[in-house]
C-alpha positions as CSV (number, residue, x, y, z in Angstrom):
1,M,111.0,107.0,110.5
2,S,113.7,105.7,108.9
3,D,112.6,103.0,105.7
4,Q,114.1,99.9,108.1
5,F,112.3,101.3,111.2
6,A,108.9,101.8,109.1
7,E,109.2,98.1,107.4
8,R,109.8,96.8,111.0
9,F,106.9,98.6,112.4
10,Q,104.6,97.5,109.6
11,E,105.6,93.8,109.8
12,I,104.6,93.8,113.3
13,V,101.2,95.7,112.9
14,N,100.4,93.0,110.3
15,R,101.5,90.2,112.5
16,A,99.5,91.7,115.1
17,K,96.3,92.2,113.0
18,G,96.7,88.4,112.0
19,D,93.5,87.4,109.8
20,R,91.6,90.1,111.0
21,S,90.4,93.0,109.0
22,Q,91.9,96.6,109.5
23,S,88.7,97.6,110.8
24,E,88.4,95.1,113.4
25,F,92.0,95.3,114.4
26,A,91.0,98.9,115.0
27,R,88.4,98.5,116.7
28,E,90.0,96.1,119.0
29,L,92.8,98.6,119.8
30,G,90.0,101.3,120.2
31,V,91.1,103.5,117.2
32,S,89.6,104.2,114.0
33,S,90.8,102.4,110.8
34,S,92.5,105.5,109.4
35,T,94.3,105.6,112.4
36,V,96.2,102.1,111.7
37,Q,96.4,103.4,108.2
38,K,98.4,106.4,109.1
39,W,100.9,104.1,111.3
40,L,101.3,101.8,108.4
41,A,102.0,104.7,106.1
42,G,104.3,106.1,109.1
43,N,102.3,109.1,109.4
44,G,101.9,108.5,113.2
45,F,102.9,106.2,116.1
46,P,100.5,104.4,118.7
47,S,100.2,105.4,122.0
48,S,102.0,103.2,124.8
49,D,98.8,101.3,125.7
50,N,98.6,100.6,122.0
51,L,102.2,99.7,121.7
52,E,101.9,97.3,124.4
53,K,98.7,95.8,122.8
54,I,100.4,95.5,119.3
55,A,103.5,94.1,120.8
56,K,101.4,91.2,122.5
57,S,99.0,90.3,119.8
58,A,102.6,90.4,117.8
59,G,103.5,87.7,120.2
60,L,106.6,89.8,121.6
61,S,106.9,89.9,125.3
62,G,106.0,93.9,125.7
63,V,106.7,97.3,124.5
64,D,110.7,96.7,125.2
65,A,110.6,93.6,123.2
66,L,109.1,95.6,120.4
67,R,111.1,98.5,120.8
68,N,114.4,96.2,120.6
69,Y,113.1,94.6,117.3
70,L,112.2,97.7,115.7
71,K,115.5,99.0,116.5
72,G,117.0,96.0,114.9
73,E,118.8,94.7,118.4
74,V,118.3,91.0,118.6
75,A,117.9,89.5,122.1
76,T,120.9,87.0,122.7
77,A,119.5,85.5,126.0
78,K,115.9,84.3,125.2
79,S,113.9,82.7,127.5
80,P,111.3,80.4,126.6
81,M,108.2,81.2,125.1
82,S,104.9,80.5,127.2
83,P,102.1,78.6,125.7
84,E,100.2,81.8,125.6
85,E,102.8,83.8,123.7
86,I,103.2,80.8,121.6
87,L,99.3,81.2,120.6
88,L,99.2,85.1,120.0
89,L,102.2,84.4,117.3
90,A,100.2,81.6,115.9
91,K,97.6,83.9,115.4
92,G,99.4,85.8,113.0
93,L,99.9,82.7,110.9
94,S,97.8,82.0,107.9
95,K,95.5,79.2,108.1
96,K,97.3,76.9,106.1
97,Q,100.4,78.1,108.3
98,R,98.4,77.0,111.4
99,K,97.4,73.8,110.0
100,R,100.9,73.0,109.2
101,L,102.1,73.9,113.1
102,I,99.2,71.6,114.4
103,Q,100.7,68.7,112.0
104,L,104.2,69.3,113.4
105,M,103.4,69.7,117.1
106,L,101.1,66.2,116.7
107,E,104.1,64.4,115.0
108,D,106.3,65.6,117.8
109,L,103.9,64.0,120.7
């Protein structure tokens, strides 16, 4: 795994994990905490089912978007995100960041 790929993958897994502990995140994926640790260390890679779950938890619209992100490709024509996708993204933010996001949304109403 290249360094850039590994860094991007770690970022995605951490974004998907959000405020949950590594154990809680692993349990939700149906794997052990040590398996998640191996992924983060670059010593393994999730199954396609787990990649899909990680992508969605990270606010990406599926495995193809995750693959493109990991390769460093940026979509040129991005469709608007659904409220559900935005919520998934927001779950990856810290409590302070979520509070700020809510404030900004209320100011925009």
